[in-house]
N, CA, C and O atoms as a GROMACS GRO file, in nm:
protein
  308
    1UNK      N    1   0.353   1.357  -0.331
    1UNK     CA    2   0.399   1.300  -0.192
    1UNK      C    3   0.293   1.180  -0.154
    1UNK      O    4   0.332   1.074  -0.105
    2UNK      N    5   0.160   1.206  -0.181
    2UNK     CA    6   0.067   1.129  -0.116
    2UNK      C    7   0.076   0.986  -0.222
    2UNK      O    8   0.056   0.874  -0.174
    3UNK      N    9   0.100   1.002  -0.337
    3UNK     CA   10   0.098   0.894  -0.419
    3UNK      C   11   0.234   0.796  -0.380
    3UNK      O   12   0.227   0.673  -0.379
    4UNK      N   13   0.343   0.863  -0.352
    4UNK     CA   14   0.457   0.804  -0.311
    4UNK      C   15   0.448   0.722  -0.180
    4UNK      O   16   0.507   0.616  -0.159
    5UNK      N   17   0.369   0.785  -0.096
    5UNK     CA   18   0.341   0.735   0.035
    5UNK      C   19   0.266   0.586   0.002
    5UNK      O   20   0.314   0.479   0.040
    6UNK      N   21   0.161   0.596  -0.064
    6UNK     CA   22   0.075   0.529  -0.112
    6UNK      C   23   0.151   0.378  -0.168
    6UNK      O   24   0.124   0.265  -0.129
    7UNK      N   25   0.249   0.418  -0.266
    7UNK     CA   26   0.317   0.315  -0.338
    7UNK      C   27   0.408   0.238  -0.237
    7UNK      O   28   0.409   0.115  -0.232
    8UNK      N   29   0.487   0.323  -0.152
    8UNK     CA   30   0.566   0.259  -0.040
    8UNK      C   31   0.491   0.168   0.055
    8UNK      O   32   0.541   0.065   0.100
    9UNK      N   33   0.371   0.208   0.082
    9UNK     CA   34   0.287   0.135   0.173
    9UNK      C   35   0.241  -0.011   0.096
    9UNK      O   36   0.235  -0.119   0.154
   10UNK      N   37   0.215   0.008  -0.036
   10UNK     CA   38   0.188  -0.105  -0.103
   10UNK      C   39   0.280  -0.208  -0.106
   10UNK      O   40   0.257  -0.326  -0.081
   11UNK      N   41   0.411  -0.148  -0.146
   11UNK     CA   42   0.524  -0.231  -0.169
   11UNK      C   43   0.592  -0.294  -0.035
   11UNK      O   44   0.674  -0.386  -0.038
   12UNK      N   45   0.549  -0.236   0.073
   12UNK     CA   46   0.615  -0.290   0.187
   12UNK      C   47   0.511  -0.388   0.262
   12UNK      O   48   0.540  -0.487   0.330
   13UNK      N   49   0.381  -0.336   0.231
   13UNK     CA   50   0.280  -0.428   0.298
   13UNK      C   51   0.219  -0.543   0.237
   13UNK      O   52   0.183  -0.645   0.298
   14UNK      N   53   0.208  -0.516   0.084
   14UNK     CA   54   0.151  -0.596  -0.006
   14UNK      C   55   0.199  -0.750   0.009
   14UNK      O   56   0.123  -0.841   0.044
   15UNK      N   57   0.330  -0.767  -0.021
   15UNK     CA   58   0.397  -0.894  -0.043
   15UNK      C   59   0.384  -0.997   0.118
   15UNK      O   60   0.350  -1.115   0.122
   16UNK      N   61   0.414  -0.929   0.212
   16UNK     CA   62   0.399  -1.003   0.340
   16UNK      C   63   0.247  -1.025   0.358
   16UNK      O   64   0.218  -1.137   0.401
   17UNK      N   65   0.149  -0.944   0.336
   17UNK     CA   66   0.014  -0.994   0.357
   17UNK      C   67  -0.016  -1.108   0.250
   17UNK      O   68  -0.079  -1.207   0.288
   18UNK      N   69   0.026  -1.100   0.121
   18UNK     CA   70  -0.003  -1.189   0.010
   18UNK      C   71   0.077  -1.327   0.067
   18UNK      O   72   0.027  -1.438   0.049
   19UNK      N   73   0.164  -1.315   0.115
   19UNK     CA   74   0.248  -1.453   0.182
   19UNK      C   75   0.159  -1.513   0.274
   19UNK      O   76   0.141  -1.635   0.275
   20UNK      N   77   0.099  -1.433   0.355
   20UNK     CA   78   0.021  -1.465   0.480
   20UNK      C   79  -0.108  -1.527   0.436
   20UNK      O   80  -0.149  -1.630   0.491
   21UNK      N   81  -0.178  -1.464   0.331
   21UNK     CA   82  -0.283  -1.529   0.280
   21UNK      C   83  -0.251  -1.675   0.199
   21UNK      O   84  -0.326  -1.773   0.194
   22UNK      N   85  -0.143  -1.662   0.149
   22UNK     CA   86  -0.099  -1.805   0.072
   22UNK      C   87  -0.088  -1.908   0.197
   22UNK      O   88  -0.160  -2.007   0.203
   23UNK      N   89   0.004  -1.877   0.291
   23UNK     CA   90   0.007  -1.987   0.404
   23UNK      C   91  -0.106  -2.000   0.474
   23UNK      O   92  -0.140  -2.114   0.507
   24UNK      N   93  -0.178  -1.903   0.507
   24UNK     CA   94  -0.310  -1.936   0.596
   24UNK      C   95  -0.456  -1.923   0.510
   24UNK      O   96  -0.504  -2.027   0.464
   25UNK      N   97  -0.512  -1.821   0.493
   25UNK     CA   98  -0.616  -1.795   0.425
   25UNK      C   99  -0.653  -1.646   0.395
   25UNK      O  100  -0.605  -1.560   0.469
   26UNK      N  101  -0.732  -1.609   0.293
   26UNK     CA  102  -0.747  -1.473   0.266
   26UNK      C  103  -0.828  -1.393   0.380
   26UNK      O  104  -0.810  -1.272   0.394
   27UNK      N  105  -0.917  -1.465   0.459
   27UNK     CA  106  -0.983  -1.383   0.562
   27UNK      C  107  -0.888  -1.345   0.670
   27UNK      O  108  -0.891  -1.236   0.728
   28UNK      N  109  -0.792  -1.452   0.696
   28UNK     CA  110  -0.689  -1.428   0.798
   28UNK      C  111  -0.600  -1.293   0.745
   28UNK      O  112  -0.571  -1.202   0.823
   29UNK      N  113  -0.567  -1.292   0.626
   29UNK     CA  114  -0.476  -1.168   0.581
   29UNK      C  115  -0.555  -1.049   0.588
   29UNK      O  116  -0.497  -0.948   0.627
   30UNK      N  117  -0.702  -1.039   0.551
   30UNK     CA  118  -0.779  -0.927   0.569
   30UNK      C  119  -0.782  -0.877   0.705
   30UNK      O  120  -0.763  -0.758   0.732
   31UNK      N  121  -0.804  -0.965   0.790
   31UNK     CA  122  -0.812  -0.928   0.927
   31UNK      C  123  -0.679  -0.858   0.985
   31UNK      O  124  -0.676  -0.754   1.050
   32UNK      N  125  -0.567  -0.942   0.946
   32UNK     CA  126  -0.436  -0.865   0.982
   32UNK      C  127  -0.409  -0.728   0.924
   32UNK      O  128  -0.342  -0.640   0.978
   33UNK      N  129  -0.472  -0.722   0.801
   33UNK     CA  130  -0.453  -0.581   0.723
   33UNK      C  131  -0.534  -0.479   0.791
   33UNK      O  132  -0.488  -0.366   0.805
   34UNK      N  133  -0.654  -0.510   0.834
   34UNK     CA  134  -0.736  -0.416   0.928
   34UNK      C  135  -0.680  -0.398   1.047
   34UNK      O  136  -0.692  -0.288   1.101
   35UNK      N  137  -0.616  -0.494   1.106
   35UNK     CA  138  -0.552  -0.450   1.255
   35UNK      C  139  -0.429  -0.366   1.221
   35UNK      O  140  -0.385  -0.287   1.305
   36UNK      N  141  -0.370  -0.379   1.102
   36UNK     CA  142  -0.244  -0.303   1.076
   36UNK      C  143  -0.291  -0.158   1.064
   36UNK      O  144  -0.236  -0.069   1.129
   37UNK      N  145  -0.388  -0.134   0.983
   37UNK     CA  146  -0.461  -0.008   0.964
   37UNK      C  147  -0.523   0.069   1.070
   37UNK      O  148  -0.556   0.186   1.052
   38UNK      N  149  -0.546  -0.007   1.207
   38UNK     CA  150  -0.658   0.055   1.299
   38UNK      C  151  -0.587   0.178   1.359
   38UNK      O  152  -0.658   0.276   1.381
   39UNK      N  153  -0.444   0.187   1.390
   39UNK     CA  154  -0.389   0.324   1.447
   39UNK      C  155  -0.416   0.425   1.351
   39UNK      O  156  -0.446   0.533   1.402
   40UNK      N  157  -0.415   0.423   1.209
   40UNK     CA  158  -0.446   0.541   1.142
   40UNK      C  159  -0.594   0.583   1.146
   40UNK      O  160  -0.630   0.701   1.144
   41UNK      N  161  -0.682   0.472   1.150
   41UNK     CA  162  -0.829   0.499   1.175
   41UNK      C  163  -0.846   0.580   1.315
   41UNK      O  164  -0.917   0.680   1.331
   42UNK      N  165  -0.778   0.526   1.398
   42UNK     CA  166  -0.806   0.596   1.538
   42UNK      C  167  -0.742   0.718   1.542
   42UNK      O  168  -0.791   0.794   1.625
   43UNK      N  169  -0.637   0.767   1.472
   43UNK     CA  170  -0.572   0.899   1.464
   43UNK      C  171  -0.672   0.990   1.395
   43UNK      O  172  -0.705   1.096   1.447
   44UNK      N  173  -0.717   0.954   1.291
   44UNK     CA  174  -0.834   1.027   1.207
   44UNK      C  175  -0.961   1.045   1.304
   44UNK      O  176  -1.006   1.159   1.316
   45UNK      N  177  -1.014   0.952   1.364
   45UNK     CA  178  -1.113   0.976   1.440
   45UNK      C  179  -1.084   1.065   1.566
   45UNK      O  180  -1.180   1.129   1.609
   46UNK      N  181  -0.975   1.074   1.623
   46UNK     CA  182  -0.909   1.164   1.703
   46UNK      C  183  -0.920   1.313   1.665
   46UNK      O  184  -0.965   1.403   1.736
   47UNK      N  185  -0.865   1.324   1.530
   47UNK     CA  186  -0.859   1.456   1.466
   47UNK      C  187  -0.999   1.502   1.447
   47UNK      O  188  -1.027   1.620   1.470
   48UNK      N  189  -1.091   1.418   1.406
   48UNK     CA  190  -1.225   1.471   1.374
   48UNK      C  191  -1.301   1.508   1.487
   48UNK      O  192  -1.378   1.604   1.482
   49UNK      N  193  -1.285   1.435   1.593
   49UNK     CA  194  -1.338   1.482   1.714
   49UNK      C  195  -1.294   1.604   1.777
   49UNK      O  196  -1.377   1.668   1.841
   50UNK      N  197  -1.171   1.647   1.767
   50UNK     CA  198  -1.116   1.754   1.825
   50UNK      C  199  -1.139   1.877   1.754
   50UNK      O  200  -1.123   1.984   1.813
   51UNK      N  201  -1.184   1.874   1.600
   51UNK     CA  202  -1.187   1.980   1.522
   51UNK      C  203  -1.353   2.000   1.509
   51UNK      O  204  -1.392   2.082   1.425
   52UNK      N  205  -1.436   1.939   1.574
   52UNK     CA  206  -1.562   1.955   1.579
   52UNK      C  207  -1.605   2.072   1.671
   52UNK      O  208  -1.570   2.073   1.789
   53UNK      N  209  -1.678   2.170   1.617
   53UNK     CA  210  -1.710   2.307   1.720
   53UNK      C  211  -1.835   2.247   1.821
   53UNK      O  212  -1.907   2.150   1.800
   54UNK      N  213  -1.834   2.327   1.920
   54UNK     CA  214  -1.946   2.292   2.002
   54UNK      C  215  -2.075   2.313   1.940
   54UNK      O  216  -2.171   2.259   1.996
   55UNK      N  217  -2.093   2.372   1.851
   55UNK     CA  218  -2.239   2.418   1.782
   55UNK      C  219  -2.290   2.279   1.738
   55UNK      O  220  -2.410   2.268   1.714
   56UNK      N  221  -2.210   2.173   1.725
   56UNK     CA  222  -2.243   2.058   1.665
   56UNK      C  223  -2.235   2.042   1.490
   56UNK      O  224  -2.246   1.935   1.431
   57UNK      N  225  -2.217   2.157   1.436
   57UNK     CA  226  -2.212   2.147   1.293
   57UNK      C  227  -2.082   2.084   1.264
   57UNK      O  228  -1.986   2.087   1.341
   58UNK      N  229  -2.084   2.018   1.132
   58UNK     CA  230  -1.962   1.950   1.088
   58UNK      C  231  -1.853   2.061   1.038
   58UNK      O  232  -1.883   2.175   1.003
   59UNK      N  233  -1.731   2.009   1.041
   59UNK     CA  234  -1.619   2.095   0.995
   59UNK      C  235  -1.556   2.027   0.892
   59UNK      O  236  -1.523   1.910   0.911
   60UNK      N  237  -1.529   2.091   0.769
   60UNK     CA  238  -1.467   2.031   0.647
   60UNK      C  239  -1.317   2.077   0.659
   60UNK      O  240  -1.290   2.196   0.650
   61UNK      N  241  -1.226   1.986   0.678
   61UNK     CA  242  -1.089   1.995   0.686
   61UNK      C  243  -1.041   1.994   0.544
   61UNK      O  244  -1.076   1.911   0.460
   62UNK      N  245  -0.936   2.120   0.520
   62UNK     CA  246  -0.871   2.128   0.409
   62UNK      C  247  -0.740   2.057   0.401
   62UNK      O  248  -0.658   2.085   0.488
   63UNK      N  249  -0.708   1.970   0.310
   63UNK     CA  250  -0.580   1.897   0.309
   63UNK      C  251  -0.534   1.902   0.152
   63UNK      O  252  -0.604   1.855   0.062
   64UNK      N  253  -0.421   1.958   0.131
   64UNK     CA  254  -0.328   2.008   0.253
   64UNK      C  255  -0.368   2.130   0.287
   64UNK      O  256  -0.432   2.199   0.209
   65UNK      N  257  -0.333   2.171   0.413
   65UNK     CA  258  -0.367   2.300   0.471
   65UNK      C  259  -0.315   2.408   0.385
   65UNK      O  260  -0.210   2.400   0.320
   66UNK      N  261  -0.395   2.511   0.389
   66UNK     CA  262  -0.346   2.653   0.319
   66UNK      C  263  -0.240   2.700   0.379
   66UNK      O  264  -0.186   2.651   0.479
   67UNK      N  265  -0.197   2.821   0.306
   67UNK     CA  266  -0.073   2.888   0.368
   67UNK      C  267  -0.104   2.957   0.495
   67UNK      O  268  -0.214   3.007   0.514
   68UNK      N  269  -0.006   2.962   0.586
   68UNK     CA  270  -0.036   2.994   0.724
   68UNK      C  271   0.049   3.151   0.713
   68UNK      O  272   0.151   3.165   0.647
   69UNK      N  273  -0.011   3.252   0.786
   69UNK     CA  274   0.028   3.382   0.813
   69UNK      C  275   0.160   3.364   0.888
   69UNK      O  276   0.166   3.279   0.977
   70UNK      N  277   0.262   3.436   0.859
   70UNK     CA  278   0.383   3.465   0.927
   70UNK      C  279   0.373   3.584   1.007
   70UNK      O  280   0.432   3.590   1.115
   71UNK      N  281   0.295   3.689   0.961
   71UNK     CA  282   0.298   3.814   1.005
   71UNK      C  283   0.169   3.830   1.099
   71UNK      O  284   0.062   3.779   1.065
   72UNK      N  285   0.182   3.901   1.215
   72UNK     CA  286   0.053   3.923   1.292
   72UNK      C  287  -0.035   4.021   1.213
   72UNK      O  288   0.004   4.111   1.140
   73UNK      N  289  -0.172   3.985   1.244
   73UNK     CA  290  -0.272   4.076   1.180
   73UNK      C  291  -0.274   4.211   1.232
   73UNK      O  292  -0.269   4.226   1.354
   74UNK      N  293  -0.280   4.307   1.159
   74UNK     CA  294  -0.270   4.426   1.217
   74UNK      C  295  -0.404   4.507   1.210
   74UNK      O  296  -0.409   4.624   1.246
   75UNK      N  297  -0.510   4.438   1.160
   75UNK     CA  298  -0.645   4.482   1.151
   75UNK      C  299  -0.671   4.553   1.015
   75UNK      O  300  -0.577   4.552   0.935
   76UNK      N  301  -0.789   4.615   0.978
   76UNK     CA  302  -0.804   4.676   0.853
   76UNK      C  303  -0.714   4.774   0.818
   76UNK      O  304  -0.657   4.844   0.903
   77UNK      N  305  -0.696   4.785   0.688
   77UNK     CA  306  -0.600   4.891   0.635
   77UNK      C  307  -0.681   5.013   0.612
   77UNK      O  308  -0.627   5.115   0.568
   0.00000   0.00000   0.00000
């Protein structure tokens, strides 16, 4: 799924940015590409900020997330 999303992003974003670079300049196209990606960077920073514990230690996020429990924990058996 990740590879498909990557390919779709390249197919939909690459040609317009290439055309922009052809009509203007490469630095302008790079700047526009950075602006287009800014919302995802902000989302990652927000997730990172909300998952850091108050102890100040870093947290390693697992992606994709592991299986979730569907039954309540009944304690030790």
